[in-house]
C-alpha positions in Angstrom: -26.5 -8.6 -72.9 -26.1 -5.7 -69.7 -23.0 -4.3 -71.4 -25.2 -2.4 -73.5 -27.8 -1.6 -71.3 -25.6 -0.1 -68.8 -24.1 2.2 -71.2 -27.3 3.5 -72.4 -27.8 5.3 -69.2 -27.0 6.3 -65.3 -29.1 4.1 -63.6 -30.1 6.8 -62.4 -26.1 6.9 -60.9 -26.3 3.8 -58.6 -26.7 3.8 -55.0 -23.6 3.6 -54.1 -22.8 7.1 -56.0 -25.8 8.3 -54.2 -25.5 7.2 -50.8 -21.7 8.9 -51.2 -22.9 12.0 -52.5 -25.1 11.9 -49.6 -22.9 10.9 -46.5 -20.9 13.6 -48.3 -23.4 16.9 -48.0 -24.9 18.2 -43.8 -28.0 18.8 -45.8 -28.6 15.8 -47.2 -32.7 14.5 -47.4 -33.7 11.6 -44.7 -34.5 9.7 -47.1 -34.0 9.7 -51.3 -35.6 7.0 -53.5 -35.7 6.1 -57.1 -37.5 4.4 -60.0 -35.7 4.1 -63.3 -37.0 2.1 -66.5 -34.6 1.6 -69.7 -36.3 0.3 -73.5 -33.3 -0.6 -75.3 -32.6 -2.3 -79.0 -29.5 -3.3 -80.3 -28.4 -5.3 -83.8 -25.2 -6.6 -85.6 -23.7 -8.9 -87.9 -21.5 -11.5 -87.4 -18.1 -11.8 -89.2 -18.6 -15.1 -90.8 -21.7 -14.9 -91.5 -25.7 -14.1 -89.6 -26.6 -11.7 -87.9 -28.8 -10.8 -84.0 -30.9 -8.5 -82.8 -32.1 -8.0 -78.9 -34.5 -5.5 -77.6 -35.5 -5.8 -73.7 -36.2 -3.2 -71.0 -34.1 -2.6 -68.0 -35.7 -2.0 -64.7 -34.1 -0.6 -60.7 -35.9 0.5 -58.1 -33.9 1.8 -54.6 -34.1 3.9 -51.9 -31.2 5.0 -49.2 -31.8 6.8 -45.9 -29.1 8.3 -43.0 -28.5 7.0 -40.0 -27.0 9.7 -38.3 -23.5 12.0 -38.6 -23.5 11.1 -42.0 -24.1 7.7 -42.7 -26.0 6.2 -44.7 -27.4 2.6 -45.9 -29.7 2.1 -49.3 -31.2 -0.8 -50.8 -31.4 -1.4 -54.8 -33.3 -3.9 -57.0 -32.5 -4.8 -60.6 -33.9 -6.5 -62.9 -33.1 -7.1 -66.8 -35.4 -8.3 -70.0 -33.7 -9.4 -73.5 -35.0 -11.5 -75.7 -32.7 -12.0 -78.3 -33.1 -13.3 -82.1 -30.4 -14.9 -84.1 -30.5 -15.4 -88.3 -28.3 -18.3 -89.0 -24.8 -17.7 -86.8 -22.7 -19.9 -89.1 -20.0 -19.8 -85.5 -23.0 -21.7 -83.5 -23.6 -24.3 -86.5 -26.7 -21.8 -87.6 -28.4 -22.5 -84.2 -29.1 -19.5 -81.2 -26.9 -19.6 -78.4 -29.3 -18.6 -76.3 -32.9 -16.6 -76.6 -34.2 -14.9 -73.6 -32.4 -14.3 -70.3 -32.8 -12.5 -67.7 -30.7 -10.3 -64.5 -32.4 -9.8 -61.0 -31.2 -8.8 -57.7 -29.9 -6.5 -55.5 -27.3 -4.6 -53.7 -27.1 -2.8 -50.4 -24.9 0.3 -50.4 -23.5 1.7 -47.0 -21.2 5.0 -47.2 -19.5 6.6 -44.2 -19.0 10.7 -43.9 -15.7 11.1 -43.4 -13.7 14.6 -42.1 -12.2 16.9 -44.8 -14.7 16.0 -47.5 -14.5 12.3 -48.1 -16.7 9.7 -48.0 -16.4 6.0 -48.5 -18.6 3.4 -49.1 -19.6 -0.4 -49.9 -21.5 -2.2 -51.5 -22.9 -5.7 -51.0 -24.1 -7.0 -53.9 -26.0 -10.6 -55.2 -27.3 -11.3 -59.1 -28.5 -13.9 -60.7 -28.0 -13.9 -64.4 -29.3 -17.0 -66.7 -31.6 -17.6 -69.6 -34.6 -19.0 -69.5 -34.3 -22.8 -68.5 -30.8 -21.9 -66.5 -30.4 -23.1 -62.8 -31.3 -20.4 -61.1 -28.4 -22.0 -58.3 -25.7 -22.4 -61.0 -25.9 -18.7 -62.1 -25.5 -16.6 -59.0 -23.2 -13.5 -59.3 -21.8 -11.9 -55.7 -19.2 -9.9 -54.6 -18.9 -6.1 -53.5 -18.3 -2.6 -54.6 -15.6 -0.3 -52.3 -15.1 3.4 -52.4 -13.4 6.5 -51.6 -14.3 9.6 -52.7 -13.1 13.5 -52.1 -15.8 16.6 -52.1 -13.8 19.6 -52.9 -15.1 23.0 -50.9 -16.4 23.7 -55.2 -19.1 20.3 -55.1 -16.8 19.0 -57.9 -15.9 15.1 -56.6 -12.9 12.9 -56.7 -12.6 9.3 -56.2 -11.5 5.3 -56.3 -13.4 2.6 -56.6 -12.4 -1.3 -56.7 -14.9 -4.2 -57.4 -14.3 -7.8 -56.8 -17.0 -10.8 -57.6 -17.0 -14.2 -58.4 -19.9 -16.4 -60.2 -20.4 -18.8 -63.0 -17.1 -19.8 -63.5 -14.6 -16.8 -63.3 -14.3 -13.9 -60.7 -13.1 -10.5 -61.6 -11.5 -7.9 -59.8 -11.3 -4.4 -61.5 -10.4 -0.4 -59.8 -12.8 2.0 -61.6 -12.1 6.2 -61.4 -15.3 8.6 -59.9 -15.5 11.7 -61.0 -18.1 14.8 -61.6 -16.3 17.4 -61.9 -17.1 21.1 -63.5 -14.5 21.6 -66.4 -16.3 25.5 -67.2 -20.2 26.7 -66.3 -21.6 24.6 -69.4 -19.1 22.2 -69.7 -18.7 18.6 -66.7 -16.7 15.5 -66.8 -18.9 12.5 -64.9 -19.4 8.6 -64.6 -22.3 7.8 -67.2 -22.1 3.9 -65.3 -22.8 2.0 -62.6 -19.9 -0.4 -61.5 -21.1 -3.8 -60.9 -20.6 -7.9 -62.0 -20.6 -6.1 -65.7 -17.6 -4.2 -65.3 -16.4 -1.2 -64.7 -17.4 2.4 -64.7 -16.8 4.4 -67.7 -16.3 7.9 -68.4 -19.1 11.1 -70.2 -17.4 14.3 -71.3 -21.6 16.6 -70.9 -22.7 20.1 -72.0 -25.4 21.9 -70.4 -27.4 23.7 -73.8 -30.0 26.4 -73.6 -33.2 25.3 -72.6 -32.0 23.4 -69.8 -31.1 19.6 -71.5 -27.9 18.1 -71.5 -26.0 16.9 -73.9 -23.5 13.9 -73.9 -21.3 11.7 -75.1 -19.6 9.0 -73.2 -17.8 5.1 -73.7 -16.9 2.2 -71.6 -16.1 -1.3 -71.7 -19.2 -4.4 -70.9 -18.8 -7.9 -70.4 -21.7 -9.6 -69.2 -21.7 -13.8 -68.4 -25.0 -15.7 -68.4 -25.7 -19.6 -67.3 -27.1 -21.0 -70.1 -30.9 -23.2 -70.7 -30.3 -26.9 -69.6 -31.9 -27.7 -72.9 -30.1 -25.1 -75.2 -27.3 -26.2 -77.8 -24.7 -26.2 -74.8 -26.3 -27.6 -71.9 -26.0 -26.1 -68.8 -23.1 -24.2 -70.6 -21.5 -20.1 -70.2 -22.2 -17.4 -72.6 -20.9 -14.1 -72.3 -21.6 -11.1 -74.5 -18.6 -7.8 -74.5 -18.0 -4.9 -76.4 -17.1 -1.2 -76.0 -20.3 1.1 -76.0 -20.0 4.7 -77.8 -22.9 6.8 -76.8 -24.9 10.4 -77.3 -27.0 11.2 -74.4 -29.3 13.9 -74.6 -31.3 14.8 -71.4 -33.5 16.8 -69.7 -34.2 17.1 -65.9 -38.0 17.8 -65.0 -38.0 20.2 -61.4 -36.0 17.4 -60.5 -38.6 15.2 -59.9 -37.8 12.4 -62.8 -35.5 12.8 -66.2 -35.7 11.7 -70.0 -32.5 10.5 -71.3 -32.5 9.3 -74.8 -29.1 7.2 -76.3 -27.9 6.7 -79.4 -24.5 5.0 -80.4 -22.3 2.0 -81.2 -21.1 -1.4 -79.6 -17.4 -1.9 -81.2 -15.4 -4.4 -80.2 -18.1 -6.4 -80.2 -17.2 -10.5 -79.1 -20.1 -13.7 -78.0 -18.5 -16.5 -76.6 -20.0 -19.8 -75.8 -18.2 -22.3 -72.8 -18.8 -25.7 -71.0 -20.0 -25.7 -68.0 -16.7 -25.9 -66.3 -15.9 -22.6 -68.3 -13.8 -23.9 -71.1 -14.2 -22.0 -74.4 -15.7 -23.8 -76.9 -16.9 -21.3 -79.7 -16.4 -17.2 -79.6 -17.4 -15.3 -82.7 -16.5 -10.8 -83.4 -19.0 -9.1 -84.6 -19.8 -6.1 -86.6 -19.8 -2.4 -84.8 -23.3 -2.6 -83.9 -26.0 0.3 -83.4 -27.8 0.9 -80.2 -31.1 3.3 -79.4 -32.5 3.5 -76.0 -34.2 6.1 -73.7 -34.4 6.0 -69.7 -37.1 7.3 -67.6 -36.1 8.2 -63.6 -38.5 9.1 -61.3 -36.9 10.4 -58.0 -39.0 10.9 -54.4 
């Protein structure tokens, strides 16, 4: 269920965005790395009867380094693990459409500083989205994001990204905004999410409170597809889960070395869809607005 977890934290701003920001700053350090861990939980009721819950963890690790004249290259490793529990889902004949699902993969972000504060970047990416027991060769999603960002003299960022991904019987292409804009000494508009195979980035507005705490409210759209198990109810089929996470975040940065984020929110417009092995729809079911909670700890070094 990647659309929720990605919405529940910034994923260390993703290495593409980090490379772009660094490329636009002449004093950026030569090498920057991070490790991020995020436990999450959600539960929801289906419209036609039954319910589900899911708990899991998202792990990210990455590094980037400069190689002269405002150019940077990085590597990000992705791993997600989610354990679903379904209770009498009527629309799916009372059977769980899937159980344990995982995502693992990597991205290689590249960025280049241009004149007048502009930076451009590209991030090729490969991920495998699969239920346990699914064929790995049928679970590959590959593609890239391309970005162009303008850094202004006051430090604000504004840009546009384009993403294209293909795999698991579907191709996606979408634009997304890139923004980090100081509205006032305490208010800032930012992207809370990394764009990738699960969908475009969202928007979040942050308030800098006293004591070093930040409070943010954000929203996004997420849609994730998994290759299903060869021995499940729909052998080698496709499972998709989508929705619009809306969340409240409370964060504290500790001396630039690590950041703690606590999240609570809901997913609106949620839906689960099952397709056969060729991507033809078999059944889809809406679920009620569902609560989500999560946390994130990001270490930087």
